[in-house]
VMD Tcl script that draws the C-alpha trace (Angstrom):
set ca {
  {-50.66 57.05 70.37}
  {-53.42 58.91 68.13}
  {-52.02 62.06 70.19}
  {-48.48 61.48 69.19}
  {-49.33 61.00 65.45}
  {-51.39 64.08 65.57}
  {-48.59 66.11 67.38}
  {-46.00 64.83 64.73}
  {-48.83 65.92 61.94}
  {-49.04 69.53 63.70}
  {-44.96 69.74 63.80}
  {-45.06 68.84 60.01}
  {-47.77 70.95 58.70}
  {-46.36 73.89 61.14}
  {-43.20 74.00 59.64}
  {-44.28 73.83 56.37}
  {-47.57 75.52 56.40}
  {-47.85 79.06 58.26}
  {-44.49 80.07 56.94}
  {-45.99 79.31 53.23}
  {-49.25 81.09 54.39}
  {-47.87 84.24 55.37}
  {-45.51 84.36 52.06}
  {-48.75 83.73 49.83}
  {-50.75 86.23 51.71}
  {-48.12 88.79 50.83}
  {-48.62 87.85 47.07}
  {-52.12 87.92 47.58}
  {-51.72 91.73 48.86}
  {-49.78 92.86 46.23}
  {-52.27 91.86 43.75}
  {-55.13 92.93 45.61}
  {-57.90 94.35 43.32}
  {-56.46 92.72 40.32}
  {-57.88 89.82 38.17}
  {-58.86 86.77 40.39}
  {-56.93 84.34 37.87}
  {-54.02 86.60 38.20}
  {-54.08 86.47 41.81}
  {-54.06 82.77 41.80}
  {-51.62 82.07 39.43}
  {-49.22 84.38 41.39}
  {-49.91 82.39 44.48}
  {-49.50 78.88 42.87}
  {-46.30 80.34 41.60}
  {-44.79 81.29 45.24}
  {-45.98 77.98 46.59}
  {-44.00 76.03 44.00}
  {-41.13 78.05 44.21}
  {-41.13 77.65 48.18}
  {-41.23 73.90 47.61}
  {-45.31 73.13 47.81}
  {-46.18 70.88 45.07}
  {-49.66 70.21 45.57}
  {-51.61 72.93 44.79}
  {-53.48 75.50 46.06}
  {-56.45 73.67 47.18}
  {-54.29 70.74 48.67}
  {-52.22 73.99 50.38}
  {-55.77 75.57 52.04}
  {-56.90 71.70 52.88}
  {-53.48 71.47 55.15}
  {-54.45 74.89 56.71}
  {-57.33 73.62 58.18}
  {-56.09 69.80 59.12}
  {-53.52 71.82 61.28}
  {-56.49 73.66 62.97}
  {-58.04 70.21 63.46}
  {-54.94 68.65 64.65}
  {-54.38 71.22 67.35}
  {-58.02 70.76 68.37}
  {-57.70 67.04 68.93}
  {-54.36 67.35 70.71}
  {-56.29 70.03 73.11}
  {-59.08 67.93 73.78}
  {-57.04 64.59 74.21}
  {-55.01 65.86 77.08}
  {-57.19 68.69 78.97}
  {-60.92 66.90 78.70}
  {-62.26 69.88 78.09}
  {-65.91 70.33 76.44}
  {-65.96 71.89 72.87}
  {-67.44 75.03 73.95}
  {-64.49 75.37 76.39}
  {-62.10 74.94 73.62}
  {-64.31 77.18 71.45}
  {-63.86 80.00 74.44}
  {-59.89 79.54 74.18}
  {-58.57 82.92 73.12}
  {-55.21 84.25 72.17}
  {-53.04 84.46 75.66}
  {-55.23 81.59 77.35}
  {-51.81 79.98 78.26}
  {-49.92 80.43 81.58}
  {-47.12 78.96 83.73}
  {-46.32 78.73 87.32}
  {-43.57 77.53 89.68}
  {-43.54 75.83 92.91}
  {-41.01 76.23 95.72}
  {-38.89 73.11 94.14}
  {-38.65 74.74 90.80}
  {-41.47 72.53 89.16}
  {-43.26 74.67 86.21}
  {-46.92 74.06 85.86}
  {-49.01 75.04 82.59}
  {-52.24 76.21 82.54}
  {-54.79 76.98 79.81}
  {-57.94 79.24 81.00}
  {-61.30 79.56 79.14}
  {-64.67 80.30 79.97}
  {-67.00 77.11 80.83}
  {-70.72 77.81 80.34}
  {-71.36 74.56 82.10}
  {-73.51 75.20 85.31}
  {-72.29 78.74 85.27}
  {-68.84 77.68 85.90}
  {-67.29 80.96 84.63}
  {-63.49 80.91 84.29}
  {-61.75 77.63 84.62}
  {-57.95 76.83 84.67}
  {-56.64 73.46 83.16}
  {-53.41 71.95 83.71}
  {-52.01 71.03 80.47}
  {-48.78 69.25 79.39}
  {-46.33 70.41 76.65}
  {-48.02 69.17 73.63}
  {-51.08 71.11 74.77}
  {-48.75 74.22 75.05}
  {-47.23 73.79 71.85}
  {-50.89 73.37 70.36}
  {-51.65 76.75 71.69}
  {-49.15 78.59 70.31}
  {-49.54 77.00 66.75}
  {-53.09 78.20 66.98}
  {-52.44 81.84 68.04}
  {-50.15 82.14 65.26}
  {-52.84 80.33 62.83}
  {-55.87 82.52 64.02}
  {-54.30 85.75 63.82}
  {-55.33 86.49 59.91}
  {-58.78 85.42 60.90}
  {-58.64 87.52 64.06}
  {-57.32 90.49 61.69}
  {-60.49 89.93 59.49}
  {-62.96 90.07 62.27}
  {-61.12 93.39 63.60}
  {-61.74 94.91 59.60}
  {-65.38 93.78 60.17}
  {-65.58 95.37 63.38}
  {-64.12 98.74 62.05}
  {-66.61 98.40 58.80}
  {-69.42 98.26 60.97}
  {-68.77 100.93 63.27}
  {-68.13 103.55 60.22}
  {-71.57 102.48 58.85}
  {-73.55 102.19 62.28}
  {-71.66 102.36 65.67}
  {-74.59 100.76 67.53}
  {-74.67 98.00 65.15}
  {-75.77 94.55 67.38}
  {-73.41 92.42 65.17}
  {-70.62 94.45 66.33}
  {-71.06 93.03 69.82}
  {-71.24 89.55 68.35}
  {-67.82 90.05 66.21}
  {-66.38 91.22 69.62}
  {-67.01 87.61 71.15}
  {-65.08 85.93 68.73}
  {-62.24 88.79 68.13}
  {-59.55 87.07 70.24}
  {-60.79 83.13 69.71}
  {-58.48 80.62 68.36}
  {-60.55 78.00 66.73}
  {-62.16 80.30 63.82}
  {-63.43 79.85 60.33}
  {-64.74 81.91 57.45}
  {-68.18 81.09 55.93}
  {-68.62 81.62 52.70}
  {-72.33 81.94 52.40}
  {-71.89 84.79 54.70}
  {-69.82 86.84 52.67}
  {-66.74 85.24 54.11}
  {-67.73 86.43 57.82}
  {-65.03 84.70 60.35}
  {-66.44 83.27 63.68}
  {-65.70 80.73 65.92}
  {-66.70 76.93 64.58}
  {-69.66 75.81 65.05}
  {-70.19 72.23 66.97}
  {-71.48 70.86 63.43}
  {-68.41 72.23 61.64}
  {-66.01 70.94 63.83}
  {-67.38 67.45 64.02}
  {-67.28 67.48 60.48}
  {-63.59 68.58 60.47}
  {-62.95 65.81 63.03}
  {-64.37 63.21 60.63}
  {-62.81 64.18 57.35}
  {-59.55 64.49 59.13}
  {-60.15 60.85 60.98}
  {-60.76 59.63 57.22}
  {-57.89 61.09 55.62}
  {-55.59 59.55 58.03}
  {-56.90 56.23 57.97}
  {-58.94 56.17 60.83}
  {-62.42 54.32 60.38}
  {-64.29 56.27 63.30}
  {-67.24 58.18 63.79}
  {-65.84 61.27 65.97}
  {-67.74 63.42 68.21}
  {-66.31 66.32 70.26}
  {-67.48 64.91 73.39}
  {-65.73 61.73 73.03}
  {-62.48 63.37 74.05}
  {-63.52 64.31 77.65}
  {-64.52 60.95 78.29}
  {-61.61 59.32 77.05}
  {-59.43 61.98 78.83}
  {-61.23 60.96 82.16}
  {-60.85 57.30 81.54}
  {-57.09 57.49 80.54}
  {-56.17 59.37 83.53}
  {-58.15 56.84 85.64}
  {-56.03 54.22 84.05}
  {-52.92 56.13 84.92}
  {-53.81 56.47 88.60}
  {-54.61 53.16 88.60}
  {-51.32 52.08 87.09}
  {-47.79 53.46 87.87}
  {-48.82 57.42 87.37}
  {-45.85 57.87 84.46}
  {-48.09 59.42 82.03}
  {-49.39 62.03 84.87}
  {-45.77 62.46 86.37}
  {-44.42 63.12 82.45}
  {-47.12 65.13 81.20}
  {-49.06 66.91 84.13}
  {-45.86 67.76 86.15}
  {-46.33 65.14 89.10}
  {-50.21 65.97 89.31}
  {-51.34 64.36 91.84}
  {-55.54 63.28 91.72}
  {-55.49 63.61 95.75}
  {-56.62 67.52 94.65}
  {-53.89 69.05 96.58}
  {-52.78 71.49 93.78}
  {-52.84 74.53 95.75}
  {-49.02 74.51 96.15}
  {-48.87 75.12 91.92}
  {-51.35 78.11 92.01}
  {-50.74 81.50 92.52}
  {-53.72 84.14 93.33}
  {-54.13 84.58 89.45}
  {-54.04 81.02 88.15}
  {-55.18 77.57 89.04}
  {-57.40 78.62 91.42}
  {-60.37 78.00 89.20}
  {-60.20 74.37 88.28}
  {-62.84 72.17 86.68}
  {-64.12 69.86 89.61}
  {-66.65 68.12 87.33}
  {-63.87 66.90 85.33}
  {-62.29 65.56 88.30}
  {-65.53 64.13 89.45}
  {-65.73 62.31 86.20}
  {-62.13 61.27 86.79}
  {-62.88 59.92 90.01}
  {-65.87 57.91 88.93}
  {-64.03 56.29 85.78}
  {-61.15 55.47 88.63}
  {-64.26 54.09 90.99}
  {-65.33 51.88 87.89}
  {-62.07 50.34 87.18}
  {-61.78 49.27 90.72}
  {-64.95 47.88 90.98}
  {-64.64 45.83 87.83}
  {-61.26 44.65 89.11}
  {-62.40 43.34 92.52}
  {-65.46 41.91 90.78}
  {-62.87 39.64 88.40}
  {-61.16 38.93 91.88}
  {-64.07 37.48 93.47}
  {-65.14 35.57 90.17}
  {-61.57 33.87 89.74}
  {-61.13 30.12 90.99}
  {-57.73 31.06 92.40}
  {-55.30 34.19 93.05}
  {-51.88 34.25 94.03}
  {-50.21 37.24 96.60}
  {-50.87 37.40 99.95}
  {-53.78 39.69 99.96}
  {-55.23 37.49 96.92}
  {-54.86 34.32 98.96}
  {-56.33 36.20 102.11}
  {-59.28 37.18 99.95}
  {-60.21 33.94 98.59}
  {-60.08 32.23 102.10}
  {-62.34 35.10 103.21}
  {-64.86 34.62 100.23}
  {-65.15 30.81 100.90}
  {-66.47 31.42 104.41}
  {-70.46 32.20 103.98}
  {-70.48 34.41 107.00}
  {-68.58 36.82 105.77}
  {-70.68 36.99 102.37}
  {-74.01 36.96 104.43}
  {-73.60 40.41 106.15}
  {-73.92 42.21 102.41}
  {-77.35 42.70 100.91}
  {-76.04 41.83 97.25}
  {-73.01 41.45 95.04}
  {-72.43 45.18 94.16}
  {-72.85 45.97 97.66}
  {-69.67 43.67 98.83}
  {-67.87 44.88 95.73}
  {-68.26 48.55 96.54}
  {-67.48 47.75 100.18}
  {-64.07 46.05 99.25}
  {-63.18 48.52 96.73}
  {-63.62 51.54 98.81}
  {-61.63 49.87 101.32}
  {-58.92 48.74 99.63}
  {-56.14 50.76 97.55}
  {-55.68 49.17 94.08}
  {-52.87 50.20 91.86}
  {-51.87 48.09 88.77}
  {-47.74 47.41 88.30}
  {-47.96 45.32 85.55}
  {-47.20 41.90 87.00}
  {-49.83 42.25 90.11}
  {-52.19 44.70 91.80}
  {-50.45 46.55 94.69}
  {-53.13 47.22 97.49}
  {-50.56 49.03 99.64}
  {-50.97 52.71 100.61}
  {-48.20 54.01 98.55}
  {-45.74 52.61 95.78}
  {-42.69 53.10 97.44}
  {-42.02 49.10 97.60}
  {-39.28 47.82 95.49}
  {-41.80 44.75 94.44}
  {-43.10 47.50 91.89}
  {-40.06 47.97 90.24}
  {-36.79 46.29 91.07}
  {-37.36 43.54 92.34}
  {-40.76 42.32 90.93}
  {-40.59 38.88 92.01}
  {-41.15 39.99 95.60}
  {-45.15 40.43 95.11}
  {-45.63 36.66 95.13}
  {-45.26 36.68 98.78}
  {-46.34 40.16 99.57}
  {-49.31 40.51 102.11}
  {-50.64 43.63 99.88}
  {-50.33 42.03 96.51}
  {-53.11 40.29 94.39}
  {-51.97 38.47 91.29}
  {-54.44 36.59 88.98}
  {-54.74 34.51 85.84}
  {-54.08 37.17 83.49}
  {-50.63 37.87 85.32}
  {-49.90 33.96 84.45}
  {-47.83 34.64 81.59}
  {-46.07 36.85 83.11}
  {-44.37 34.66 85.91}
  {-44.58 31.54 83.24}
  {-42.00 33.76 81.21}
  {-39.57 34.55 84.19}
  {-39.86 31.35 85.45}
  {-38.61 29.65 82.10}
  {-36.09 32.66 81.57}
  {-34.57 31.98 85.29}
  {-34.45 28.37 84.98}
  {-31.86 28.99 81.69}
  {-29.53 31.11 84.04}
  {-29.14 28.37 86.67}
  {-26.18 27.11 84.78}
  {-24.51 30.20 83.91}
  {-20.92 30.01 85.39}
  {-20.59 34.15 85.13}
  {-23.16 35.37 87.25}
  {-21.11 34.64 90.83}
  {-22.39 33.09 93.94}
  {-24.84 35.98 94.93}
  {-26.12 35.77 91.48}
  {-26.53 32.40 91.55}
  {-28.31 32.78 94.92}
  {-30.78 35.32 93.64}
  {-31.78 33.15 90.28}
  {-32.58 30.32 92.69}
  {-34.72 32.72 95.26}
  {-36.51 34.31 92.02}
  {-37.43 30.94 90.63}
  {-38.80 29.69 93.86}
  {-40.84 32.85 93.97}
  {-42.14 32.31 90.51}
  {-42.76 28.67 91.23}
  {-45.05 29.60 94.28}
  {-46.93 32.08 92.15}
  {-47.64 29.91 89.56}
  {-48.68 27.05 92.38}
  {-51.27 29.60 93.77}
  {-52.87 29.93 90.72}
  {-53.50 26.31 90.59}
  {-50.86 25.27 87.72}
  {-48.24 23.18 87.74}
  {-44.79 24.83 87.02}
  {-43.32 22.14 84.96}
  {-46.17 21.52 82.78}
  {-46.89 25.04 81.78}
  {-43.32 25.79 81.53}
  {-42.62 26.17 77.70}
}
mol new
graphics top color blue
foreach p $ca { graphics top sphere $p radius 0.5 }
foreach p [lrange $ca 0 end-1] q [lrange $ca 1 end] { graphics top cylinder $p $q radius 0.2 }
display resetview
């Protein structure tokens, strides 16, 4: 939701501000060399004439907000560290296509973590749009760096500051420092975090932001997506499979330098989620589903528990040997998600040998049970429809009983 909101903010500010900025720049160029007050007044008149009513200061702030919004989208959808986003330059995006015509988008940057060097991150459409916006946003700042380099070379071709300026010349997340003569460089971590928190305050978010939080959140989000039905990954990452088989989507230039440490973090998050889920299973008094019932019966035999040296060892053993995927109404332990119980015929999970249904799912089956009871007396669903209602009603009743409840007493 946060990324969706921020992306909408990008779209609005992008349309409103960059065109305005270019128009204001032409006014500033026209009045260059004149009195500062004359220049400011001319820019205000131009903004007003083009529909901006909030003044010059608010306009300049909107431009900085655009930069922050793009950073949030990229950080949230790539899992990059701050320095890796700071190293993103113009032209960092590329796309590849596999044999089936699926398009994959990539962002390239330099990672200074453990000397990883140039790395590629697979990115969704939202990140591609943010890169496009930032490439246009950074143009005047990049021009200022180019002008600085020309001026320094004219005075002293061996000036060491030329070398430092060249490193920032094509960067995207730039800023001008008034204390250093409006010199443009890539944003420092301190400046970036300050911008994040100012942005959050302006949009009403009460949170102390730091750039590194986005990487951890990304790993957690993707891990949950893998744990669930993978809709997020399918939609935004073009069928990105977390089994690391990305080779078919790569060419000889792009996608061969992956952020393997990020995948390790995602895997670690996923393992933590699985451990937590198995721990909940073992602590519950009753579980529904074929696998859930078998697990509780296994757990009640002390000889089975005695083979583990401690509780955590047992959790790890079960989690490592069990495929776990959440489908919303049960946990599925099948090796794949092809069963219609995950989508079209969800009540099938109650009697499936691969399912685990816990008390947290009780509300779903209670509501299904109530809804199905109302359909029993319907006269327009046909004989087959009536048989299906009775079958699914019985399945819901069985699940509720498996969880230790009386279907009629909890039905409301």
